[in-house]
C-alpha positions, 0 to 999 in steps of 0.5 A: 963538823963540830966535835962533841965535847967530852961532857955532851958525849957522856950525857948522850951516853947516859941518856941512851943507856937509860932508854935501853935499860927502860926498854928491856924492863918494859918488854919483860913486864909486858911479856909477863903481863900479857900472857897470863890471862884469867881462865876458868875450866870446869872439870867434867866428863872424861877429860882429866888433863888440862894445859895452860900456856904461860909465856916464852914456851912455858906451860902448866898442865894439871892432871887429876887422878882418881874418881872417888871421894879423893883426887890426886892433882899433879901440876907440872911446869915445862918449858919447850917440853922440858919439865921444870917443876912438879908438885902434887896435893890430894883433896876432895873432888876437883870440880874446876880450875882457875888460871891467872895472876890473882895477886898481880905479881906477874907469876901465874896462879893455879887454883883448884876448886874442890867439893866434899863427897859428903852431905854438906858438899863443902867447897875449898880452894887449893892453889899454887904459884909458879915462880922462878921454876918452882911451885909455892903453895897458896895458904889455905882459904879460911872462914872468918871467925864470925861465920864459923857457927853459921856455915855448914857447907852447900856453898858456891866458890868462884873467882872473878875480877881477881877476887875469890867469892864464897857464898853460902846459906846461913844456918841458925842454931836449930836449923836442920842441914836441909832447911837453913833459915838465916838467909845467905852470906857472901865473903870475898878475898883477895890473894896477897903477895905472901900467897894468903887469901885476905877477907875483903871487909866492907 
């Protein structure tokens, strides 16, 4: 039986070491990638608490309090029943919740879609990212400057294919609130790694 030279043995150890390291890294990446599905939940009726499974016994609960013009949403992250982080926000009434990895950084996002109680039914998006056992607030969803004089609410707001869409009737200068005459406009945004929504310019 031939003995391995010192050089051959060293090379073999390096190769095995690389394989081992790569396998561990891929397993962690796969684990965080596979277990963050895109989920859309409509908030209606008496149900006010929603739980989303993350990975490795982690879960995120969204609990909505208040039934008038202001809601308080309490977001809690837990692992095996132990609370890791809690955050809360007061908003217009929450009409739907989106859960997913919208900026593709392998950490889950919670996005609350809200609707004002006034005549314009203005929609908004308020979100969080759960990372390293804490919550990070997503930056506000901004209207582009070109839309500020033509937007008066009555919009739809939804997430599809990791992008958020805002569709609204376009108001001309002399239009009444109930009769827009400028057609419709749809704006798309992507969520960036810095937690800001960026308009997709076509």
